[in-house]
Structures are given as structure tokens and as C-alpha cells.
py3Dmol code that shows the C-alpha trace and the ligand (Angstrom):
import py3Dmol

protein = """\
ATOM      1  CA  UNK A   1      76.488  10.388 378.164  1.00  0.00           C
ATOM      2  CA  UNK A   2      79.189  13.086 378.147  1.00  0.00           C
ATOM      3  CA  UNK A   3      79.543  15.224 374.966  1.00  0.00           C
ATOM      4  CA  UNK A   4      83.107  16.429 374.317  1.00  0.00           C
ATOM      5  CA  UNK A   5      83.970  18.857 371.439  1.00  0.00           C
ATOM      6  CA  UNK A   6      87.793  18.592 371.980  1.00  0.00           C
ATOM      7  CA  UNK A   7      89.922  15.543 371.255  1.00  0.00           C
ATOM      8  CA  UNK A   8      92.280  16.628 374.302  1.00  0.00           C
ATOM      9  CA  UNK A   9      89.192  16.511 376.525  1.00  0.00           C
ATOM     10  CA  UNK A  10      88.121  13.202 375.262  1.00  0.00           C
ATOM     11  CA  UNK A  11      91.307  11.481 375.581  1.00  0.00           C
ATOM     12  CA  UNK A  12      91.581  12.638 379.258  1.00  0.00           C
ATOM     13  CA  UNK A  13      88.124  11.472 379.981  1.00  0.00           C
ATOM     14  CA  UNK A  14      88.454   7.895 378.643  1.00  0.00           C
ATOM     15  CA  UNK A  15      89.480   5.394 381.362  1.00  0.00           C
ATOM     16  CA  UNK A  16      92.073   3.301 379.805  1.00  0.00           C
ATOM     17  CA  UNK A  17      91.606   0.052 381.792  1.00  0.00           C
ATOM     18  CA  UNK A  18      88.033  -0.467 380.147  1.00  0.00           C
ATOM     19  CA  UNK A  19      87.340  -1.971 376.749  1.00  0.00           C
ATOM     20  CA  UNK A  20      86.268   0.662 374.363  1.00  0.00           C
ATOM     21  CA  UNK A  21      84.091   0.300 371.050  1.00  0.00           C
ATOM     22  CA  UNK A  22      84.184   3.174 368.749  1.00  0.00           C
ATOM     23  CA  UNK A  23      81.387   3.906 366.280  1.00  0.00           C
ATOM     24  CA  UNK A  24      82.281   6.918 363.823  1.00  0.00           C
ATOM     25  CA  UNK A  25      79.324   8.534 362.204  1.00  0.00           C
ATOM     26  CA  UNK A  26      78.425  11.752 360.186  1.00  0.00           C
ATOM     27  CA  UNK A  27      75.115  12.192 362.194  1.00  0.00           C
ATOM     28  CA  UNK A  28      71.520  12.421 361.181  1.00  0.00           C
ATOM     29  CA  UNK A  29      71.513   9.034 363.133  1.00  0.00           C
ATOM     30  CA  UNK A  30      68.717   6.400 362.566  1.00  0.00           C
ATOM     31  CA  UNK A  31      68.171   2.829 363.617  1.00  0.00           C
ATOM     32  CA  UNK A  32      71.002   1.576 361.362  1.00  0.00           C
ATOM     33  CA  UNK A  33      73.589   3.690 363.499  1.00  0.00           C
ATOM     34  CA  UNK A  34      71.964   2.599 366.710  1.00  0.00           C
ATOM     35  CA  UNK A  35      72.317  -1.176 365.604  1.00  0.00           C
ATOM     36  CA  UNK A  36      76.043  -0.337 365.618  1.00  0.00           C
ATOM     37  CA  UNK A  37      75.757   1.404 369.143  1.00  0.00           C
ATOM     38  CA  UNK A  38      74.012  -1.684 370.481  1.00  0.00           C
ATOM     39  CA  UNK A  39      76.599  -4.143 368.990  1.00  0.00           C
ATOM     40  CA  UNK A  40      79.274  -1.884 370.588  1.00  0.00           C
ATOM     41  CA  UNK A  41      77.621  -1.830 373.974  1.00  0.00           C
ATOM     42  CA  UNK A  42      76.823  -5.547 373.981  1.00  0.00           C
ATOM     43  CA  UNK A  43      80.496  -6.530 373.850  1.00  0.00           C
ATOM     44  CA  UNK A  44      82.236  -3.709 375.364  1.00  0.00           C
ATOM     45  CA  UNK A  45      82.632  -1.757 378.713  1.00  0.00           C
ATOM     46  CA  UNK A  46      82.368   1.654 377.047  1.00  0.00           C
ATOM     47  CA  UNK A  47      81.020   3.124 373.915  1.00  0.00           C
ATOM     48  CA  UNK A  48      82.440   6.109 372.155  1.00  0.00           C
ATOM     49  CA  UNK A  49      80.524   7.710 369.161  1.00  0.00           C
ATOM     50  CA  UNK A  50      81.530  10.509 366.730  1.00  0.00           C
ATOM     51  CA  UNK A  51      79.654  12.791 364.766  1.00  0.00           C
ATOM     52  CA  UNK A  52      81.678  14.571 362.135  1.00  0.00           C
ATOM     53  CA  UNK A  53      80.678  15.541 358.704  1.00  0.00           C
ATOM     54  CA  UNK A  54      84.214  15.054 357.133  1.00  0.00           C
ATOM     55  CA  UNK A  55      84.745  17.480 354.376  1.00  0.00           C
ATOM     56  CA  UNK A  56      87.634  15.623 352.686  1.00  0.00           C
ATOM     57  CA  UNK A  57      85.563  12.730 351.799  1.00  0.00           C
ATOM     58  CA  UNK A  58      82.999  14.658 349.849  1.00  0.00           C
ATOM     59  CA  UNK A  59      83.801  14.849 346.156  1.00  0.00           C
ATOM     60  CA  UNK A  60      80.515  17.105 345.446  1.00  0.00           C
ATOM     61  CA  UNK A  61      80.235  20.396 347.354  1.00  0.00           C
ATOM     62  CA  UNK A  62      76.621  20.464 347.120  1.00  0.00           C
ATOM     63  CA  UNK A  63      76.424  16.984 348.669  1.00  0.00           C
ATOM     64  CA  UNK A  64      78.632  18.199 351.669  1.00  0.00           C
ATOM     65  CA  UNK A  65      76.435  21.392 352.138  1.00  0.00           C
ATOM     66  CA  UNK A  66      73.072  19.694 352.073  1.00  0.00           C
ATOM     67  CA  UNK A  67      74.278  16.815 354.193  1.00  0.00           C
ATOM     68  CA  UNK A  68      71.467  16.553 356.970  1.00  0.00           C
ATOM     69  CA  UNK A  69      72.567  17.866 360.447  1.00  0.00           C
ATOM     70  CA  UNK A  70      70.515  16.947 363.520  1.00  0.00           C
ATOM     71  CA  UNK A  71      72.914  17.040 366.501  1.00  0.00           C
ATOM     72  CA  UNK A  72      70.178  17.404 369.178  1.00  0.00           C
ATOM     73  CA  UNK A  73      68.196  14.298 368.280  1.00  0.00           C
ATOM     74  CA  UNK A  74      71.331  12.498 367.481  1.00  0.00           C
ATOM     75  CA  UNK A  75      72.538  13.136 371.179  1.00  0.00           C
ATOM     76  CA  UNK A  76      69.194  12.020 372.561  1.00  0.00           C
ATOM     77  CA  UNK A  77      69.258   8.777 370.341  1.00  0.00           C
ATOM     78  CA  UNK A  78      72.840   7.899 371.421  1.00  0.00           C
ATOM     79  CA  UNK A  79      72.019   8.523 375.011  1.00  0.00           C
ATOM     80  CA  UNK A  80      68.926   6.206 374.845  1.00  0.00           C
ATOM     81  CA  UNK A  81      70.998   3.388 373.334  1.00  0.00           C
ATOM     82  CA  UNK A  82      73.634   3.147 375.823  1.00  0.00           C
ATOM     83  CA  UNK A  83      76.313   5.490 374.199  1.00  0.00           C
ATOM     84  CA  UNK A  84      78.664   6.683 377.100  1.00  0.00           C
ATOM     85  CA  UNK A  85      80.870   9.491 374.980  1.00  0.00           C
ATOM     86  CA  UNK A  86      80.004  11.498 372.130  1.00  0.00           C
ATOM     87  CA  UNK A  87      82.874  13.288 370.320  1.00  0.00           C
ATOM     88  CA  UNK A  88      81.378  16.102 368.473  1.00  0.00           C
ATOM     89  CA  UNK A  89      84.250  18.285 366.995  1.00  0.00           C
ATOM     90  CA  UNK A  90      84.661  20.964 364.508  1.00  0.00           C
ATOM     91  CA  UNK A  91      86.945  20.776 361.496  1.00  0.00           C
ATOM     92  CA  UNK A  92      89.971  22.408 363.368  1.00  0.00           C
ATOM     93  CA  UNK A  93      89.880  19.935 366.296  1.00  0.00           C
ATOM     94  CA  UNK A  94      90.014  16.901 363.857  1.00  0.00           C
ATOM     95  CA  UNK A  95      92.550  18.372 361.466  1.00  0.00           C
ATOM     96  CA  UNK A  96      94.662  20.804 363.737  1.00  0.00           C
ATOM     97  CA  UNK A  97      97.375  20.961 361.179  1.00  0.00           C
ATOM     98  CA  UNK A  98      95.035  21.389 358.256  1.00  0.00           C
ATOM     99  CA  UNK A  99      93.164  19.214 356.129  1.00  0.00           C
ATOM    100  CA  UNK A 100      96.277  18.214 353.986  1.00  0.00           C
ATOM    101  CA  UNK A 101      97.907  16.300 356.705  1.00  0.00           C
ATOM    102  CA  UNK A 102      96.827  12.807 356.179  1.00  0.00           C
ATOM    103  CA  UNK A 103      98.601   9.887 358.124  1.00  0.00           C
ATOM    104  CA  UNK A 104      97.012   7.471 355.391  1.00  0.00           C
ATOM    105  CA  UNK A 105      98.301   9.572 352.328  1.00  0.00           C
ATOM    106  CA  UNK A 106     100.622   7.131 351.070  1.00  0.00           C
ATOM    107  CA  UNK A 107      98.582   4.054 351.167  1.00  0.00           C
ATOM    108  CA  UNK A 108      97.750   2.575 347.649  1.00  0.00           C
ATOM    109  CA  UNK A 109      94.534   0.699 348.162  1.00  0.00           C
ATOM    110  CA  UNK A 110      94.954  -0.756 344.590  1.00  0.00           C
ATOM    111  CA  UNK A 111      91.917  -2.798 343.269  1.00  0.00           C
ATOM    112  CA  UNK A 112      90.023  -2.163 346.510  1.00  0.00           C
ATOM    113  CA  UNK A 113      89.305   1.447 345.368  1.00  0.00           C
ATOM    114  CA  UNK A 114      89.085   0.741 341.548  1.00  0.00           C
ATOM    115  CA  UNK A 115      85.363  -0.224 341.471  1.00  0.00           C
ATOM    116  CA  UNK A 116      82.144   0.745 343.075  1.00  0.00           C
ATOM    117  CA  UNK A 117      82.210   3.993 344.898  1.00  0.00           C
ATOM    118  CA  UNK A 118      86.031   4.231 344.402  1.00  0.00           C
ATOM    119  CA  UNK A 119      85.510   4.527 340.709  1.00  0.00           C
ATOM    120  CA  UNK A 120      82.591   6.992 340.746  1.00  0.00           C
ATOM    121  CA  UNK A 121      83.700   9.229 343.728  1.00  0.00           C
ATOM    122  CA  UNK A 122      87.368  10.420 343.080  1.00  0.00           C
ATOM    123  CA  UNK A 123      89.205  11.089 346.291  1.00  0.00           C
ATOM    124  CA  UNK A 124      86.280   9.768 348.363  1.00  0.00           C
ATOM    125  CA  UNK A 125      88.338   6.823 350.171  1.00  0.00           C
ATOM    126  CA  UNK A 126      91.414   8.880 350.544  1.00  0.00           C
ATOM    127  CA  UNK A 127      89.091  11.220 352.596  1.00  0.00           C
ATOM    128  CA  UNK A 128      87.722   8.263 354.680  1.00  0.00           C
ATOM    129  CA  UNK A 129      91.085   6.696 355.383  1.00  0.00           C
ATOM    130  CA  UNK A 130      92.340  10.185 356.374  1.00  0.00           C
ATOM    131  CA  UNK A 131      89.387  10.763 358.800  1.00  0.00           C
ATOM    132  CA  UNK A 132      89.096   7.172 360.301  1.00  0.00           C
ATOM    133  CA  UNK A 133      93.007   7.061 360.848  1.00  0.00           C
ATOM    134  CA  UNK A 134      92.778  10.600 362.718  1.00  0.00           C
ATOM    135  CA  UNK A 135      89.733   9.427 364.910  1.00  0.00           C
ATOM    136  CA  UNK A 136      91.407   6.123 365.751  1.00  0.00           C
ATOM    137  CA  UNK A 137      94.557   8.124 366.753  1.00  0.00           C
ATOM    138  CA  UNK A 138      92.241  10.316 369.069  1.00  0.00           C
ATOM    139  CA  UNK A 139      89.912   7.400 370.566  1.00  0.00           C
ATOM    140  CA  UNK A 140      92.344   4.418 370.467  1.00  0.00           C
ATOM    141  CA  UNK A 141      89.397   1.983 370.859  1.00  0.00           C
ATOM    142  CA  UNK A 142      89.892  -1.747 371.088  1.00  0.00           C
ATOM    143  CA  UNK A 143      87.142  -2.240 368.443  1.00  0.00           C
ATOM    144  CA  UNK A 144      85.929  -0.073 365.576  1.00  0.00           C
ATOM    145  CA  UNK A 145      82.378  -0.655 364.643  1.00  0.00           C
ATOM    146  CA  UNK A 146      81.286  -0.365 361.109  1.00  0.00           C
ATOM    147  CA  UNK A 147      78.130  -0.983 358.990  1.00  0.00           C
ATOM    148  CA  UNK A 148      77.929  -3.512 356.122  1.00  0.00           C
ATOM    149  CA  UNK A 149      75.852  -0.812 354.247  1.00  0.00           C
ATOM    150  CA  UNK A 150      79.230   0.657 353.251  1.00  0.00           C
ATOM    151  CA  UNK A 151      80.612  -2.602 352.168  1.00  0.00           C
ATOM    152  CA  UNK A 152      83.647  -1.066 350.151  1.00  0.00           C
ATOM    153  CA  UNK A 153      84.357   1.239 353.104  1.00  0.00           C
ATOM    154  CA  UNK A 154      84.896  -1.769 355.420  1.00  0.00           C
ATOM    155  CA  UNK A 155      87.485  -3.189 353.060  1.00  0.00           C
ATOM    156  CA  UNK A 156      89.352   0.087 352.746  1.00  0.00           C
ATOM    157  CA  UNK A 157      89.455   0.509 356.442  1.00  0.00           C
ATOM    158  CA  UNK A 158      90.499  -2.858 357.112  1.00  0.00           C
ATOM    159  CA  UNK A 159      93.307  -2.564 354.652  1.00  0.00           C
ATOM    160  CA  UNK A 160      94.236   0.924 356.070  1.00  0.00           C
ATOM    161  CA  UNK A 161      94.615  -0.550 359.621  1.00  0.00           C
ATOM    162  CA  UNK A 162      96.810  -3.401 358.296  1.00  0.00           C
ATOM    163  CA  UNK A 163      99.026  -0.966 356.502  1.00  0.00           C
ATOM    164  CA  UNK A 164      99.304   1.443 359.376  1.00  0.00           C
ATOM    165  CA  UNK A 165      99.819  -1.450 361.969  1.00  0.00           C
ATOM    166  CA  UNK A 166      97.089  -0.298 364.098  1.00  0.00           C
ATOM    167  CA  UNK A 167      95.903  -2.394 367.070  1.00  0.00           C
ATOM    168  CA  UNK A 168      92.305  -2.442 366.464  1.00  0.00           C
ATOM    169  CA  UNK A 169      89.609  -5.026 365.716  1.00  0.00           C
ATOM    170  CA  UNK A 170      86.867  -4.424 363.297  1.00  0.00           C
ATOM    171  CA  UNK A 171      83.339  -5.521 363.984  1.00  0.00           C
ATOM    172  CA  UNK A 172      80.873  -5.328 360.971  1.00  0.00           C
ATOM    173  CA  UNK A 173      76.963  -5.095 361.594  1.00  0.00           C
ATOM    174  CA  UNK A 174      74.559  -5.995 358.939  1.00  0.00           C
ATOM    175  CA  UNK A 175      72.450  -3.463 357.190  1.00  0.00           C
ATOM    176  CA  UNK A 176      69.357  -2.310 358.898  1.00  0.00           C
ATOM    177  CA  UNK A 177      66.442  -1.624 356.448  1.00  0.00           C
ATOM    178  CA  UNK A 178      63.013   0.266 356.437  1.00  0.00           C
ATOM    179  CA  UNK A 179      59.887  -1.720 356.175  1.00  0.00           C
ATOM    180  CA  UNK A 180      59.845  -1.743 352.404  1.00  0.00           C
ATOM    181  CA  UNK A 181      63.493  -2.887 352.239  1.00  0.00           C
ATOM    182  CA  UNK A 182      65.208   0.514 351.553  1.00  0.00           C
ATOM    183  CA  UNK A 183      68.590   0.511 353.426  1.00  0.00           C
ATOM    184  CA  UNK A 184      68.532   3.210 356.077  1.00  0.00           C
ATOM    185  CA  UNK A 185      70.593   6.212 355.572  1.00  0.00           C
ATOM    186  CA  UNK A 186      70.996   9.643 356.511  1.00  0.00           C
ATOM    187  CA  UNK A 187      70.503  10.721 352.892  1.00  0.00           C
ATOM    188  CA  UNK A 188      66.939   9.195 352.948  1.00  0.00           C
ATOM    189  CA  UNK A 189      65.782  12.321 354.893  1.00  0.00           C
ATOM    190  CA  UNK A 190      66.413  14.318 351.562  1.00  0.00           C
ATOM    191  CA  UNK A 191      63.927  12.137 349.563  1.00  0.00           C
ATOM    192  CA  UNK A 192      60.572  13.732 348.760  1.00  0.00           C
ATOM    193  CA  UNK A 193      57.498  11.439 349.040  1.00  0.00           C
ATOM    194  CA  UNK A 194      57.561  10.000 345.461  1.00  0.00           C
ATOM    195  CA  UNK A 195      61.393   9.524 345.464  1.00  0.00           C
ATOM    196  CA  UNK A 196      61.144   7.777 348.893  1.00  0.00           C
ATOM    197  CA  UNK A 197      58.687   5.225 347.370  1.00  0.00           C
ATOM    198  CA  UNK A 198      60.695   4.876 344.136  1.00  0.00           C
ATOM    199  CA  UNK A 199      63.953   4.172 346.256  1.00  0.00           C
ATOM    200  CA  UNK A 200      62.462   0.857 347.574  1.00  0.00           C
ATOM    201  CA  UNK A 201      62.990  -0.574 344.099  1.00  0.00           C
ATOM    202  CA  UNK A 202      66.694  -0.556 344.666  1.00  0.00           C
ATOM    203  CA  UNK A 203      66.816  -3.399 347.391  1.00  0.00           C
ATOM    204  CA  UNK A 204      64.230  -5.370 345.266  1.00  0.00           C
ATOM    205  CA  UNK A 205      66.480  -5.319 342.343  1.00  0.00           C
ATOM    206  CA  UNK A 206      69.417  -6.436 344.538  1.00  0.00           C
ATOM    207  CA  UNK A 207      67.178  -9.148 345.883  1.00  0.00           C
ATOM    208  CA  UNK A 208      66.363 -10.252 342.267  1.00  0.00           C
ATOM    209  CA  UNK A 209      70.063 -10.541 341.489  1.00  0.00           C
ATOM    210  CA  UNK A 210      70.661 -12.492 344.539  1.00  0.00           C
ATOM    211  CA  UNK A 211      67.980 -14.883 343.775  1.00  0.00           C
ATOM    212  CA  UNK A 212      69.209 -15.168 340.150  1.00  0.00           C
ATOM    213  CA  UNK A 213      72.683 -16.172 341.247  1.00  0.00           C
ATOM    214  CA  UNK A 214      71.275 -18.630 343.746  1.00  0.00           C
ATOM    215  CA  UNK A 215      69.393 -20.171 340.953  1.00  0.00           C
ATOM    216  CA  UNK A 216      72.882 -20.305 338.989  1.00  0.00           C
ATOM    217  CA  UNK A 217      71.921 -17.815 336.194  1.00  0.00           C
ATOM    218  CA  UNK A 218      75.023 -16.130 334.696  1.00  0.00           C
ATOM    219  CA  UNK A 219      76.475 -12.695 336.134  1.00  0.00           C
ATOM    220  CA  UNK A 220      76.127 -10.141 333.316  1.00  0.00           C
ATOM    221  CA  UNK A 221      72.470 -10.571 332.299  1.00  0.00           C
ATOM    222  CA  UNK A 222      71.432 -10.490 335.990  1.00  0.00           C
ATOM    223  CA  UNK A 223      73.369  -7.068 336.442  1.00  0.00           C
ATOM    224  CA  UNK A 224      71.952  -5.905 333.092  1.00  0.00           C
ATOM    225  CA  UNK A 225      68.321  -6.675 334.019  1.00  0.00           C
ATOM    226  CA  UNK A 226      68.624  -5.055 337.284  1.00  0.00           C
ATOM    227  CA  UNK A 227      70.276  -1.897 335.656  1.00  0.00           C
ATOM    228  CA  UNK A 228      67.437  -1.591 333.082  1.00  0.00           C
ATOM    229  CA  UNK A 229      64.640  -2.166 335.510  1.00  0.00           C
ATOM    230  CA  UNK A 230      66.015   0.729 337.778  1.00  0.00           C
ATOM    231  CA  UNK A 231      66.800   2.861 334.770  1.00  0.00           C
ATOM    232  CA  UNK A 232      63.310   2.557 333.414  1.00  0.00           C
ATOM    233  CA  UNK A 233      61.738   4.355 336.484  1.00  0.00           C
ATOM    234  CA  UNK A 234      61.353   7.992 335.925  1.00  0.00           C
ATOM    235  CA  UNK A 235      62.711   8.969 339.537  1.00  0.00           C
ATOM    236  CA  UNK A 236      65.804   6.638 339.340  1.00  0.00           C
ATOM    237  CA  UNK A 237      68.970   6.905 337.638  1.00  0.00           C
ATOM    238  CA  UNK A 238      71.273   3.899 338.504  1.00  0.00           C
ATOM    239  CA  UNK A 239      75.187   4.445 338.185  1.00  0.00           C
ATOM    240  CA  UNK A 240      75.910   0.696 338.470  1.00  0.00           C
ATOM    241  CA  UNK A 241      74.629  -2.733 339.601  1.00  0.00           C
ATOM    242  CA  UNK A 242      77.487  -5.072 339.689  1.00  0.00           C
ATOM    243  CA  UNK A 243      78.494  -8.441 341.307  1.00  0.00           C
ATOM    244  CA  UNK A 244      81.948  -8.452 343.007  1.00  0.00           C
ATOM    245  CA  UNK A 245      84.321 -10.745 344.747  1.00  0.00           C
ATOM    246  CA  UNK A 246      83.799  -9.687 348.325  1.00  0.00           C
ATOM    247  CA  UNK A 247      87.459 -10.032 349.109  1.00  0.00           C
ATOM    248  CA  UNK A 248      89.202  -8.368 346.140  1.00  0.00           C
ATOM    249  CA  UNK A 249      86.293  -6.114 345.254  1.00  0.00           C
ATOM    250  CA  UNK A 250      87.063  -7.135 341.635  1.00  0.00           C
ATOM    251  CA  UNK A 251      84.109  -7.570 339.307  1.00  0.00           C
ATOM    252  CA  UNK A 252      83.094 -11.395 339.522  1.00  0.00           C
ATOM    253  CA  UNK A 253      83.468 -13.481 336.444  1.00  0.00           C
ATOM    254  CA  UNK A 254      81.284 -16.530 336.321  1.00  0.00           C
ATOM    255  CA  UNK A 255      83.191 -19.521 337.699  1.00  0.00           C
ATOM    256  CA  UNK A 256      85.659 -17.782 339.899  1.00  0.00           C
ATOM    257  CA  UNK A 257      86.441 -19.328 343.058  1.00  0.00           C
ATOM    258  CA  UNK A 258      85.429 -16.628 345.865  1.00  0.00           C
ATOM    259  CA  UNK A 259      84.765 -16.720 349.686  1.00  0.00           C
ATOM    260  CA  UNK A 260      82.097 -14.091 349.432  1.00  0.00           C
ATOM    261  CA  UNK A 261      80.194 -12.438 346.654  1.00  0.00           C
ATOM    262  CA  UNK A 262      78.520  -9.090 347.079  1.00  0.00           C
ATOM    263  CA  UNK A 263      76.179  -7.304 344.685  1.00  0.00           C
ATOM    264  CA  UNK A 264      76.337  -3.593 344.936  1.00  0.00           C
ATOM    265  CA  UNK A 265      74.553  -0.539 343.460  1.00  0.00           C
ATOM    266  CA  UNK A 266      74.685   3.205 343.565  1.00  0.00           C
ATOM    267  CA  UNK A 267      71.319   4.956 342.301  1.00  0.00           C
ATOM    268  CA  UNK A 268      70.513   8.549 341.943  1.00  0.00           C
ATOM    269  CA  UNK A 269      67.006   9.258 343.101  1.00  0.00           C
ATOM    270  CA  UNK A 270      66.288  12.852 342.406  1.00  0.00           C
ATOM    271  CA  UNK A 271      69.281  14.707 343.629  1.00  0.00           C
ATOM    272  CA  UNK A 272      70.264  12.114 346.067  1.00  0.00           C
ATOM    273  CA  UNK A 273      72.694   9.412 345.504  1.00  0.00           C
ATOM    274  CA  UNK A 274      71.956   6.082 347.383  1.00  0.00           C
ATOM    275  CA  UNK A 275      74.034   3.022 347.693  1.00  0.00           C
ATOM    276  CA  UNK A 276      73.232  -0.463 348.860  1.00  0.00           C
ATOM    277  CA  UNK A 277      74.521  -3.950 348.794  1.00  0.00           C
ATOM    278  CA  UNK A 278      73.693  -7.497 349.562  1.00  0.00           C
ATOM    279  CA  UNK A 279      75.861 -10.447 350.422  1.00  0.00           C
ATOM    280  CA  UNK A 280      75.288 -13.476 348.430  1.00  0.00           C
ATOM    281  CA  UNK A 281      74.987 -16.703 350.344  1.00  0.00           C
ATOM    282  CA  UNK A 282      77.363 -19.279 348.449  1.00  0.00           C
ATOM    283  CA  UNK A 283      76.495 -22.907 348.702  1.00  0.00           C
ATOM    284  CA  UNK A 284      79.034 -24.950 350.604  1.00  0.00           C
ATOM    285  CA  UNK A 285      81.759 -26.263 348.373  1.00  0.00           C
TER     286      UNK A 285
END
"""
ligand_1 = """\
23
AMP
P 77.449 7.457 358.321
O 76.896 8.243 359.234
O 76.606 7.307 356.831
O 78.885 7.652 357.823
O 77.609 5.913 358.839
C 78.127 5.607 360.086
C 78.261 4.205 360.233
O 77.057 3.722 360.176
C 79.185 3.583 359.112
O 79.904 2.542 359.513
C 77.803 2.963 358.185
O 78.106 1.802 357.457
C 76.847 2.604 359.301
N 75.427 2.486 358.654
C 74.877 3.415 357.966
N 73.631 3.082 357.600
C 73.398 1.856 358.211
C 72.496 0.863 358.066
N 71.223 1.099 357.389
N 72.541 -0.418 358.677
C 73.802 -0.431 359.293
N 74.832 0.222 359.434
C 74.640 1.632 358.972
"""
view = py3Dmol.view(width=600, height=400)
view.addModel(protein, "pdb")
view.setStyle({"model": 0}, {"cartoon": {"style": "trace"}})
view.addModel(ligand_1, "xyz")
view.setStyle({"model": 1}, {"stick": {}})
view.zoomTo()
view.show()
């Protein structure tokens, strides 16, 4: 695996006649990220990963400062899982004209960013669209590989690709979980032992909502039950538990005709903010 710190060097190094899958990350890599690398390697000639903790998508300074950074371990994991190129830039290489320059600046994501993380983290998705559009400009992959763990991020990036007329496919990989169901996340490294044990409840409550929906229960009491159950735990402070139309990302109203439903949550666990979601299998019409 080659590690390149400069976009110009990466572009020179990438052979253009091979199919390229690109996996952007913020590092502190785990088995969830490796599932993306594997999916990329299984279907392409070359895998490019990036590790860049993008300042423009953090709406809390402390979250940016304490974001875990483990570049040596990350490089070893990537190499062991079949990554070919690691782009490991600094801020100046990603944003040579400053952090204000943003190819995705004028995109209005409308309802796609009005709920979930968009409603709770002002400016977050503008930063995500900015960095992903810039990374796509550098790497020019055939396929961009993303995790379902960040469900709204996938919707926003798909919309950005469409609005900017970019020629790149999107491949979405299901969420990889710990033994007790907690979605793997770089931020899990910041939890102490008690918080880590408590965090397992997040997925259990999402599963309860999914089961309730499958049994035909109405939406609102299910959301409320999960919210209360999480809120009763001393170490958990849920921001939302809500069921959405998976395409519009608008809150689902019972009886709406939808292709896919998703139940999503954000929960503060100590100082750490965790997100998770589950797609609901709808019976065939
Ligand atoms: P991050 O480093 O958190 O920005 O994540 C980089 C990519 O890995 C994103 O596309 C995430 O959705 C994906 N990802 C993060 N955690 C998981 C997980 N537990 N399972 C699958 N994909 C994940």
C-alpha cells in the first residue's frame, strides 16, 4: 500500500485504466470501515482510502479536538485488508484555497437536511458535501463506498453527486456491529466502561421500534417508548428517536406510501454523541 500526503502525488500515482473504488474516512478505523474496504476490493481493481478529520463538518470545537487519531494502526489495518493507496493529507492540501472555497456551496438539500443530524448539527452536511466533493475531484473514482451507519450522509452525498453532475457510482455497505449490537464507531473509543455497556441499549431500542412497526403498531407511541426507555438510563441522553421515509427523510406518518422506512437516533452517552439507524423491512405491497 502506498501512503501519499499530497493530492498531486496521488493523482500522478493512480493508473487511469483500472477501476477505482474510494473509501473516505476520518480514521480511528475499525471493522466497520474494513467492511467498506472489502466491498471496494471485491468489486474493483484498486482501492483508495483517505483519512482526513475534516474541520468544516464539526459543529462543536471540542468534538473536533478530541476526535480519536490512530494513523499508524489505521495504515496497518488498511494494508492488511487490501487497500492500495492511502491519501493522508493535511488541511492545506485538501483546501489549498482556504476552507471557504466549497464546490457544493450553493446546493440546497431541502428536506434531506431538515431532520436527524441536519436539524441537530447546524452546518454539518455543508462541510460533508464540501469535503466529499473535493475528495472526489482529487481521486476521481468509479465508485464511492459509504456506510449505511450514516444514513442521512448517504442521501446528502447522492443528492450532491446528482446536482454537481459527477460521474461516480455509490455503493452502500450495511452497518457492522459489536457483539452486543452497538454500531461500530470511532467515537466508541471515547466511552468509559460503564458508558460502553450502556450504549448497547441504543440498538436494542431501535430493534424494539422495528419489531413494533413489523407488528403494525402506530409510529408515535413506538418513538416515544424508545425515547423514554433511553432517557431513563442515567448515562444516556437521547436527542431523537424517529421513523423516517428513507427517500425523502421526512418524518413518516402512519399510512404513507414509502419504499423504505428507517428508524434513526442520536444519543449522548457521557460526552460522546452516538448515532445509529435501522432499515425497516416492509412487507411487499
Ligand atoms: P467515518 O470515519 O466515521 O467518517 O466513516 C467513514 C465511512 O465508514 C462512512 O461511510 C461511514 O458510514 C462508514 N462507517 C462508519 N462506521 C461504520 C460501521 N459500523 N459499519 C459500516 N460502515 C461504517
